[in-house]
N, C-alpha and C positions, 0 to 999 in steps of 0.2 A: 621152642620152636619159635622160626620167625613168624608173624604174624603181618597181613598188609591190610591197608585201607583202601576199599576197591569203591570209583565211582562210575556207573552207568547212564547214560541217556537214550532214549528211542525217540526216533522221531522219523521224519520230520511234521513238529503238531500242526501246522499249518496246512499239510497235505493233508492230515488225517480227518480234521477236523473245520476247517473255515472252508474248503472249496464242498461246497453242499448247495444245491438248488430246492431240496427239499428238506422238511425236519428229518424225515426218515435217513435221508443219508447224513445228516448232522452227525446224528444220534449215532449210527451206525461205524461210524468214522471215530467217533471218540471213545465207544465200547470198544471196538479193534484195540485202540492205542492202549487203554487200558488192562484188554486181557493181554497182548505181550508184554504189557510191563509188570503183569501178575506173574507169566511164565518166567521170565526173568529172576522175578525174584524167588519163585518157589524151588527153580533149580537151582541158584544161591543155597538154600536152604538141602538141597539134597547134597553138596561139598559140606556140609557141617558150615556154615557161614553162620557168623550171626548179625541178621539185618537190625541195622539202626534207624533208616528210613526206606520204608516204612517198616514198622517193628511188632504190628500187631499180629498174633498167633494166627487168627482166622484171615484172609486177605480176600474171600470172597464176601465180606459184608459190604464194600463200598468199592468204587472206581483206585485203581492204584495210580498214582503220577509216577510220568516218564522219567522220573531221577531215582535211581538207587544206590543206597549208599550202605555198606556192610564192611563186617571184619571178617576176612577169610586167612585160611592158612595155606592156601593152594597160591605159588607163584602168580599174579596178573596176567603174566604173557603167556601162561599157560590156560587159565583159566578165564580169559576174556575170550579169546577166539572161541571155546567150546560153549560158552555162554550165547555168542552172536551166532553161531550156528545153530543152536538150541531154538535161539526165536525165529530166525529166517527158516528153519523147518516148520515151526508151528505156522505159520505166516502162508507159506508155500501148501500147507495142507489144507487149512483153512480155505485158501482161495481156490485150493483144487476143488474140494468136495463142495464150495457153491458155485463156481463158475461153469463147471461141468453139467450142471442142473440147468445150464441156461439153453435152452434148445438152439437160440438164433445161433450163436457161437458156432456150433455145428453145422447148422445151416449154411451159415455165412464163410464158414474155414477160417475162422478168425479166433478159435480156442486158444492155440498154443501163442498166441501174440498177445492176446490178454492176460495169459498167465504171466507170461514174460514182462508185461508193464507193472504187475504185482509184485513180482521177484526183484525186479529193481527199487521200488520203492523206497526201501528201510534206510534210515540211516541211524546206525548203533556207535557210538564211541565211547570208549573205557578208557580210565584212566588206574597207575594203582600206585601207593608211596609203602614204604615199610614204616611199621608201626612204631613209635617213640612213647616216653613218656610224656611228651604233650600233645596234647589231642587235638588243641586250637591250632599250633604249628603244621601238623600232619594234616590236616583238612583244608588250610593256606595253601600247602604245596599240593595237595591231591585238586583243588580247584584251578591252579594255575595250570597243572600237567595237560586237566582236561581242556583248559580253554586251548593251549596249544595244539592239542591234537584237531581240535576243530578247524583250528586255521591252516591245517592241511589234510584238510577232507578230500577222499578219493574222487576221481571224476570216472565216469563209464560211457562208451556210445551206447546209446539208445538200442533195444532190441527191435523197435518196430518203429521205421521211420517211411513209412510210405505217402505218396501224395494224396493225401485222404483230406477230409475235415477235421481241424482240432477238436477236442471236445469241448463242447459248451460248456462247461463246470470250470475246469481250472484252465481250460484255455493254452495248454501245453503238451499233452499227450496227444496222439493222434486216437481219433474213433475206431473201433472195432466194430461197430455195425456198417456193414457196406452199404454202400448209397442207393442200390437197387432196392432197398428196403421202403426207402422212404417214399412218400406218393409226390408224383410230380407235379406242376402248376397247370398243366394245360391236358391233365389227366381227368375224365368222366369222374363226376360224384361218386356214382354206385364204387369207380376204382378207386377214388379216394378213401371212399370208407372204409373197402376191404384191406387196404394197404395196412392205414392207420391201427384198426383191427388187428392185422397180423403183427406189426409193430411191438404193438403192448403185448400179444399172446408170445412172442418168441425172445422179447426182451424187457419188458416192465418199462420201456420207453414211450415216451410222448414223441408226435410228428414234427417237433423243432427240436427234440435232444441228442445230438451227437455224443454218445458215451465213449467213453475210454475202458478199459481192463479194471481199473481202480474203479471208476464211475459204477460199474456194473456189479463188481465186488458188494460195494458198499449198499448199493441199492436192493439188493439180493441177500446181503447177511440178516442170519437170523439172531437172537438172542439166547440166552442160556436155558430159556421154557420155551424156546419154539418160536417167539412171538417175533414178527416181521417189519412192524410198522410201528408210526408216531404219529400220534396227533396232528392234522397242518394247523398252519397261522389261524386259518380262518376258524376252523375250530376252539380256539382259544377266544377269537373275538366275539363268536357266537354264545359263547358259556355264559355271559351275565345275562342275556334275556332269558335265556332257558332254565337258568336258576333262579330267575326271579317268577319266570311262570310255576315251577313246582311250590316254592313256597306261598303262591298265591292258589296252590292247590289246582291250578288249570292241568289237565291230562293233555298232551298233545301228541300222545303215542298213536292213537287212530288217525289223526290227521297226517301223522311224519309216515305210518306204512301205505297209506292212500297215493302219498305224492313220491316215494320211492317207488313204488307200483306202477305207477302212471310212466316214469321214465324209463324204468327196467323193459317194460311191457310196449311202449310207444316209439321210445327213441333210443339209439346207440348209446347205450351209456355201460359206464362201468363205474360200479358202487363201492366204494371201500367201506370196509367196516374196521374198527380198534379191537385191537387185543384185548377181550373181557376182563381177564382176571387182572391185570395191570392197570386197566384205564376204566375199572370200573366205576370211579368217582366222576371220569368226563364223558362216560357212555350218555349218546343219546337213545332214546325209543329205538329198538333195533341194532343198537350199538353202531350206527353210522357216523363217519366223520359229518362235522357241521358244514363243512366247506359247501354242503348241498343247499346252503340257506343262504346263498350269496350269488345273485344275478349273474356278476363277474366272473365266477369260477364254473358255471353252468357249459362254459366251453370247453373246459376239460371233461366233461363226460358225454355231451351231446355235439352233435354235428352243427355245422353253422345256420344251414337252411332248417332248421329244427328248433333253433333258441327260442324265437318267438312263443311256439307252443309249451316251450319246457318252464318260459318264465310265466306263462300263464298258469302251468302247472302250481309252481313256486306262490304266485301270487293267492293261490286257492288255498295254498297250504296255511299262509299267512293270516288270512280271513278265517278260518276255521280254527287256528290255534292261539292266536294272537291278538284278535282282533285288529290286523292291520299294521302293527308292530314290527317292525323290524330290527334286527341285531346291530349296534355299532360296530364299526369295521376296522377298529385297534384293537390290541394286545401287546403285551408287554415280554420283552426278554430280561431277564436277570441276569447279570453278571459280578459273582463278587469275588474278592481277592483279600486275602489277609494282608496289615498291615504291622509293619516294625518286624517281619518274620525274619530277616537274615540277623537283626541285632538282636532279637529274644533267642536265635540260635545259637547264636555266636558267645551268648553268656552263659549256655549252661554248659557247666564245670564237667568235663568227661562225659566219656560214653554210655554211663547210666545214666544222668540226667539227660542227654539228649534222646536216648531212647524213650524216657521218660514222657517226654514232651511229643515225642512222634506219637505215643500211643494215645495221648490226649487228641492228639490232631485226628488220628484214625477216629477217635471216639465220635468227635464231632460228624466226618463225614459219614460214619455209619449212621447218624441221625436226619442224615439231610432229605432221604427220599423220603422218609416217615413224616417230615416236617413239609415240603414241597407237593407232595402229592397225597395229603390227606383231605379229608372230606371240606374241611373248612375254607382250604386255598384251592384245591381243584388244579395243581399245577402239574407238568411233566418234567421229570428231570432228564436233563441231557446228560449232565457229567457233575459230579461231586468226586473231588480226589484231594485230600490233604487238607489245604485253603482254596480252593479255587471250585467254585460251583459255575452252573451256566443250567437255566431252567427257563421254560416258558411258562407264562401265567396270564390269566384271566386278568382285563383292568380292574375288577371290583375285590380282588385279592390282594394284589400285586404290592401292596402298600404294608399291609400287615405282616405278609409271609417276609419281606424284604426285614421288616424289625424281629419279626420271629429268628431270623437265620442270625441275624447282628448279635441276638440277645443271648444266643445257644452259643453262639461262637465263643464270646467273652467268656460266659461261666465256664466254657468246656477250658479253656486258657487261663483261667485263671489261677496266679501263683507263679506266672514264669512271667520272667522281666529282663529286659535288655541291659547294659550295663549301666547306664545315664536313667533305669527306671522306666524305659518303655514298655508298655505293654503290649498286647497280640490283641488286635481288633479287626473286625470286617467291615471293608469299604463296600459299596452296593452301588452299583449302575444300572438303573431302571430305561429301558429304550421302549418308547410307546411308538408303535409303526402301523401302518396300514396293511392291512392282512395279503395284500396282492404284491407289495414293495419287494424288491427282490432279498432273497434271505441273507445273504453277504451284504448287501448294504445294513440293513437291521442288526447284523452282529456286530458289523464296524460301528454302528451307534451305540449298540450297547457296550463295547470295549472304550469308546470314546469315553461314556460317561462315567463307568468304573474309574478311569482316570481321572474324571473331572475331580468324582469323590474323593480320589488319594490326593489328588492337590489342594485339597484344604488344609488350613494350618491344624496341626495335630490330628490329620486322617479322621478315621472313626466317621465316615460320613456317606451320606446319600446322596448322589446325582440323578436325577432325573431328565432325560429327553425326550422332547416332545416333536414326534416328526409329521407333521401333516402333510397332506397331498399337495395343499396350496398354501405359499408362505414359507418363509423361512424355519430352520428349526428352533428350538430355544430352550434352554437347560436351564434347571433351578438347583440348588445342591444347600446341603448344610447338614453340619456334625447332630450325630443322634445324640448327644447331650445336651445339647443347647434346644431353642425353641422351634426351630425350623420343622420339625416333624408333627410337633403339637399344633403349628400354626397352620400347618399344610392340612393336616387331619381335620381343623375346625373350618377351615377353608371349606373340603371335601361338606361335611355336614349342613355348614350355612346353604350351599349351593342347592344341597337336596331336599331341603327345608323351604327352599325359593326367598331364602333370607341375606339373599345377595343379589343385585341387578345385574344381568348379563352383558351390561355395556360399562360396568364399574372398570373392569381392569383395561378396555381398550380406553376411555375418557383419561384414566391415569398416566397410559402410557403416550396419549396423545400430548397431556401437560410435560411429562419430562422430555418429549424431542422438541416442545415448541421454546419450552422455559428452563429446560432442565440445566442445562450450562450456565443459564445467567444469574439465576435467582441463587441467593444463600439459603443453605440445607435447610435453615430455621423457616424460610421463607416457603419455601417448597414443601414441606412437610407440612406446613399449616395451611397452603392449599389443597394438600391432596387430601387431606384429614377434612377439609371443608367440603370438598368433593363427594367424599364417601359418607357425611353427614346428612348431604341435603338427597341423597340418592334414594329414592322409596323402593323396597322390596315388596315381594307380595301382590304386583299388580298396583302398586301405590298405598297399600294399604297401611304399611308398616315401614319404619325406618330402622337402619341397623341397630343393632343393638349399644348401649354404652359402652358394656364392658369388651363387644368385638372391637369398638374404637378404638378403645384404650389399648388393646394388645397391638393392634395394627401401629397406632402411633408410638408406643413403646417399642416396637422391633425398627421403625424408622428414626428415632433418636439411637438407638444402639447403634446401627447399621451407619452414622452419619461418623461415628467416632474413630472410624478405620476408613481412610482414603486409599485411593487405586494412585500407584506409582505412574500410571498412563497418562491420567489426564486429571488428577486430583478430586474425582468425584467419590462420592462415598461408594466403599464395596458392597454394601445394599441398600437398595434405596428404593425412588419410588418405580423405575423400573421392572428390576427384582419382585416387586409387590405383584404388580401386573403381572409378572409372568407365574408365578405362583397363583393368583388367582385363574389363569388362563389353563393350569395345568389341573388344579382342583376341580374345574369345571369338568375336565375329562373325564376323572376319577369319580366324580358325583354322577357323572348320565350312566355310567356302567352301574354305579351301585344302585341307582333308581331313584328318580327326581320323584319329589312331590307333587301328585296332579295338581294342577293351577285351577283354582277358582276364579271366575269371572266378578269381577267388582261388582 
């Protein structure tokens, strides 16, 4: 009997995942793509196909990537269209069940248009080749065939092209929310309030959100256990402070309840709660999203005219619960991806070995949610399929969680190598972003950080990009097996203990800018260690420990050995040291600084 290798891809990935304004939209898009990929894999199994990737028997334990490879006995030209129809019908059914419950689409008469936009969303490509005795040769031919198919993609006329505003999320599809539902600029305050409330009730949209059918589908989609929410970026920013309060035995539940009650009773407030069963490790008292704890987010739930009073209620909460301390406004996005995966996969001799590798990768994916969303790390997973991970984390746990994931990945894939002994490792990008920065920008920073990590020699690296609201973004990076992670962790602890002066990093940066291009590396290192040696920590009571000075000097000496091709300066030098100190300070603030004592 003739057998075939079949490869299917389902997309577009960016349309499903990247086009998101809220974390909820991002999560829903990634889950939808995973669900469709899972449906395709399970459909193949009904035809007695032998799945190679993914190959785990139970496909419900983790997200499923959008590339599926299988051995099939049905000719691809017959099986491919059946598979495509099955996946499209599943999307059509899911969209229909979700969109029909959005009352505004019935009131506005745009339900059919919204469904049509979802119908034309999918891009499914497949290719097949007859199996021979040379599995690698078959795979190479299959990849070439799929690439050729993608280069001859189909184009269709959009189903809805009315002269209406475009989606404020993806900028390409037309909004299906009629303009009559939005408040007009010259309307009275009462009329604006009525329309804003109606807009939210009918569509789940804000007053500035023009949403397409695809946007609304993701906004209202629910997970397998019925949840339809996801913590906001503000929630992750607030978690470090709230966690420290709990650790100190301070109960803020009563103050939180009074604050929320004030918002709900006195103002036009829409208070969101988290899905407690999944996010119990993140829940505040009452299960509220912590966006309520930031003044700049109050405008999401109260009218502009009531902001002053709402801010007063928030100040009362902080006075009662935290002695006036407010949360830091930054959080972390983690984006991780496997290294050398193509080389390692290509070196697996035959289907059996490839399947074993695939199963090891699936087992890692199975474990990711348990790591990210555990009590020690208090994160929320967006996606974990194969070697690809996307998650949100509070800053006080982001470093440790990234290291845990990298160690788990290396352990899961130990024993699999490429033809030149390349090993599968995990590179991680962390983006530290302000909680009200556009989510699309934050995601781009996380992806860029992950690419910076992969740009390290031999990969297996961590890159951290700090994006402050003032000043330029800065990125620090290093390999897991080098001194980078241990040094950064030590800097965090030194900052926490007030053993590193705040101004040290900026004085080093000033030194590098003034004479970094003129002094010999040895002289520059000597000047830098002199600056650090005379800096006094703990308000002038103590100097930096000699062991820590020796660690820093050793890192600078090591860095000068490798020069950049662009300007002949050390790959790692004074400016990079200053950046690490600045980044470490941000993590230290999240983890809690030692109370300063006056000298």
